[in-house]
N, C-alpha and C positions, 0 to 999 in steps of 0.2 A: 160371525160372532155378534151377539147382541151386546149393546152398550149397557152399562149400569143405569137403571131407571128408564130404559127404552120403552116406548109405547107400541104395542102390537095391535094390529087390526084383525080381529077374529070374527068371521062371518058377518062383516059389515055393521053389526049392531053391538057386539060385545067388545069392550076395550079391556086389555090386560096390561098391567104394569109388571115388568120383570126386573128383578134385582139379584145380584150375586152377594152372598154373605157367608159367614162362618157359623156353624152350629156351636153354641156355647154350653147348652145344657139340654139333656133329654128329660122331659117331664112325663108325668103319668098320662095314660090315655093316648099314647102315640103322638103327643105334641112335642115340639122342640122350640127352644129359645134361640133365635137367630140374631147375630150381630152384623150390622152393616156399617162399614167405615165411611164416614162422610168427609172427615179431614184427618190429619195426622193424629190429633188428640181426641176428637169428638167421634162418637158412634151412636147409632140408633139401634133399638131392639124391637123385635116383633115376634109373635107366636106363629108357628106354622105346623101343619100336619102333612104327612106323606100323601101324595096323590094316589089314586086308585091303581094306576098302572105300575107304580113303584111297589105298592103292596103286593100286587099279583105276581110281580117278577121277583119278590123276596129280596129286594135291594135294601141292604142294611145302611143306616145312617148313624154315625157315632159323633160324640162331641169332638170338635176339631176339624171335621170334614167341611169342605167348601161346597156350597149348594146353590142352585138357582131356584128362586122363589117367585111365584106369580101372585099378584095382588089384584083385587078388584079396586077400581078407582074410588069406591064408596068407603072402604075401610082399609087403611094402610097399616093397621096394627096386627092383622091376621092374614095369613097367606097359606099357600100350598106349595110344598117342595116338589118340583117337577124334574129335577136333574141333580145328580151327585157328580161334581166335578172331580177330575183326577188330580 
C-alpha cells in the first residue's frame, strides 16, 4: 500500500507523486475537485481528471468517493485519478 504523498519511480526518469483524497465536487468536462486532508482541521484542494484506463473501463466516480490521484512534481494543483478506493 502506498503512503500518502509517496514518491514513485517510473521508468527511471519520470517521478510521480501519489496521494489519496476524497472527491468533493464533479465539475464539467470530466474534472473533479479533490480534497486532501493534511491535518484534522486543514485540507488542500486540487483538480483532477480520470485516467484513460478508468475511462475505457467505464469506472464511475461520484462525489464522496475516495480516490488515488497522481501528480507531476511540476504542478501539484492538477492531477490524474488512477484508482477508486472501496
